[in-house]
DRENVO-887790 format. One line per field, with one value per residue: chain; z, y, x of N, C-alpha, C in turn; residue number from 1. Coordinates in steps of 0.05 Angstrom, whole numbers. Example, Ala and Ser with C-alpha at 12.3 -4.5 7.8 and 13.67 -1.06 7.14 Angstrom:
unit	(A|A)
n_zz	(156|142)
n_yy	(-114|-45)
n_xx	(264|257)
ca_zz	(156|143)
ca_yy	(-90|-21)
ca_xx	(246|273)
c_zz	(156|157)
c_yy	(-66|1)
c_xx	(264|258)
pos	(1|2)
// end
This chain:
unit	(A|A|A|A|A|A|A|A|A|A|A|A|A|A|A|A|A|A|A|A|A|A|A|A|A|A|A|A|A|A|A|A|A|A|A|A|A|A|A|A|A|A|A|A|A|A|A|A|A|A|A|A|A|A|A|A|A|A|A|A|A|A|A|A|A|A|A|A|A|A|A|A|A|A|A|A|A|A|A|A|A|A|A|A|A|A|A|A|A|A|A|A|A|A|A|A|A|A|A|A|A|A|A|A|A|A|A|A|A|A|A|A|A|A|A|A|A|A|A|A|A|A|A)
n_zz	(0|-16|10|-6|-5|51|56|25|57|98|76|82|131|176|167|216|245|276|255|275|277|305|326|275|208|157|98|50|63|85|38|3|34|40|84|146|186|253|284|328|363|380|370|304|285|267|219|188|171|163|159|184|237|248|245|286|330|333|341|384|404|386|329|340|312|322|366|427|451|506|516|495|520|546|501|477|515|509|461|428|392|356|348|306|307|277|266|248|234|259|304|332|384|424|409|425|480|495|482|519|535|522|469|416|378|308|245|187|135|96|138|168|228|264|312|335|373|414|420|478|514|502|519)
n_yy	(-23|45|102|149|181|192|223|266|286|307|344|403|411|452|460|458|422|361|293|231|159|113|52|31|38|82|63|100|150|190|199|220|267|294|296|273|219|202|139|104|48|-18|-36|-58|-72|-43|-22|-65|-94|-134|-123|-73|-89|-124|-83|-49|-82|-78|-23|28|61|73|109|177|181|132|109|76|37|42|89|130|166|198|218|247|286|313|343|405|428|427|363|310|250|188|126|59|27|-25|-14|19|18|10|59|100|88|101|155|176|218|262|281|273|219|214|192|190|176|118|67|94|131|192|240|304|336|387|436|439|486|494|449)
n_xx	(15|12|43|36|-14|-15|31|12|-24|6|35|31|50|86|154|185|157|165|166|143|141|100|115|123|142|127|141|176|153|187|217|176|164|211|241|271|246|231|234|195|202|223|288|301|256|207|229|233|282|332|388|394|378|421|463|452|464|517|534|553|514|444|420|398|347|321|281|275|218|214|237|205|171|211|237|196|187|236|232|229|196|134|103|85|54|51|13|1|-63|-58|-32|-62|-93|-51|-23|-61|-65|-11|-11|-47|-82|-49|-57|-103|-117|-129|-160|-121|-108|-130|-118|-79|-67|-61|-33|-27|19|32|85|128|116|60|36)
ca_zz	(0|-18|31|-21|6|77|52|15|81|114|57|89|156|178|168|242|257|275|250|286|270|326|324|248|188|132|77|28|76|87|12|-7|48|39|114|161|207|277|287|356|365|392|350|274|282|248|195|175|159|178|158|207|261|248|248|312|350|329|346|414|409|362|319|351|299|329|395|438|462|534|516|478|538|551|475|472|534|500|439|431|371|352|338|293|309|260|274|230|246|275|330|344|413|439|407|440|505|498|482|549|541|512|445|406|353|289|221|167|110|101|149|186|249|272|332|337|400|414|436|508|523|500|529)
ca_yy	(1|69|122|177|197|201|245|289|295|321|364|428|415|468|447|454|399|334|271|207|139|96|24|27|56|82|65|121|177|209|206|241|293|306|300|250|209|188|114|95|20|-32|-49|-50|-87|-25|-20|-92|-96|-151|-108|-53|-102|-131|-60|-39|-98|-72|3|34|71|74|137|191|175|106|114|48|38|47|118|145|190|219|229|268|309|328|359|433|436|409|334|294|219|171|99|44|14|-49|-3|43|18|18|86|115|83|117|185|181|246|285|287|255|203|217|178|209|163|91|48|108|149|213|256|326|342|415|439|439|509|490|422)
ca_xx	(1|28|42|33|-37|-5|50|-2|-39|24|51|29|60|110|182|195|147|179|147|153|124|97|119|122|158|113|161|171|144|208|223|155|162|238|252|276|227|239|218|191|201|245|306|297|228|190|240|232|308|353|415|393|378|447|481|445|476|548|543|552|486|429|418|375|322|309|274|263|192|216|246|185|163|235|242|176|196|258|227|226|178|110|111|63|65|35|12|-19|-87|-51|-21|-80|-98|-25|-18|-76|-55|14|-19|-57|-91|-32|-64|-124|-113|-149|-153|-112|-114|-138|-97|-62|-75|-40|-36|-8|29|44|114|126|103|34|28)
c_zz	(2|4|20|-11|34|75|41|40|98|101|68|117|158|181|196|258|255|272|258|279|295|319|295|231|163|111|57|37|73|59|2|8|48|64|126|181|230|280|318|355|374|371|321|265|259|223|177|155|176|179|182|233|268|258|276|337|350|334|373|420|386|353|335|340|303|359|406|452|493|538|503|496|538|524|471|489|527|475|443|411|370|340|327|295|293|269|254|248|266|300|342|372|429|435|424|470|513|499|507|553|532|485|438|380|332|262|204|138|113|114|167|204|256|297|331|366|399|426|464|521|521|508|556)
c_yy	(24|87|150|194|206|224|270|302|312|340|394|434|434|452|440|434|373|315|247|183|119|67|15|45|57|86|85|149|195|218|227|265|308|310|274|243|198|162|105|64|6|-45|-37|-62|-65|-22|-41|-97|-113|-138|-88|-67|-111|-108|-51|-56|-92|-42|9|45|76|105|154|187|148|109|87|54|48|78|137|171|211|232|253|293|327|345|388|446|419|382|323|265|206|141|84|33|-8|-37|19|42|25|49|105|110|101|149|192|209|270|297|267|243|209|203|201|200|133|76|65|128|170|228|279|333|369|415|445|463|508|466|425)
c_xx	(18|22|39|11|-28|12|34|-17|-22|40|52|40|86|134|195|179|160|157|157|131|125|98|115|138|142|136|155|162|166|217|202|159|190|247|254|253|241|221|218|185|227|263|301|271|210|203|238|259|329|381|414|391|409|467|477|459|508|556|539|525|471|429|397|348|309|306|262|234|195|227|229|180|186|238|222|182|218|254|220|206|153|119|84|71|41|34|-5|-41|-81|-45|-38|-86|-74|-20|-35|-72|-30|7|-32|-65|-72|-42|-88|-114|-136|-139|-143|-115|-121|-113|-75|-76|-53|-50|-17|-4|42|70|107|110|73|21|14)
pos	(1|2|3|4|5|6|7|8|9|10|11|12|13|14|15|16|17|18|19|20|21|22|23|24|25|26|27|28|29|30|31|32|33|34|35|36|37|38|39|40|41|42|43|44|45|46|47|48|49|50|51|52|53|54|55|56|57|58|59|60|61|62|63|64|65|66|67|68|69|70|71|72|73|74|75|76|77|78|79|80|81|82|83|84|85|86|87|88|89|90|91|92|93|94|95|96|97|98|99|100|101|102|103|104|105|106|107|108|109|110|111|112|113|114|115|116|117|118|119|120|121|122|123)
// end
């Protein structure tokens, strides 16, 4: 399934808004948007890449754009800009549990949900 409709839905986001993917990696979204995504999930599971999983076992620390599930709250607290988090249908329940009132998830396109979390001064 193409993520082009998802990219089109986010095309007007300000460049300062960070985009993160919850327990998923919408393949191609960073390409269509021309920006890097943060992936929240354990290891390389959301990336579906054996090479990345292998590589992560051999580096001292993962890149900042890979956030472990146990570090999601700390990562969000460290953000200084608005954050848009996307999640697939399959993760909707755990996504809403993690949001826990910080923001409301809403459908974006078929198969994808999102929540806009304002910068810290507005939280």
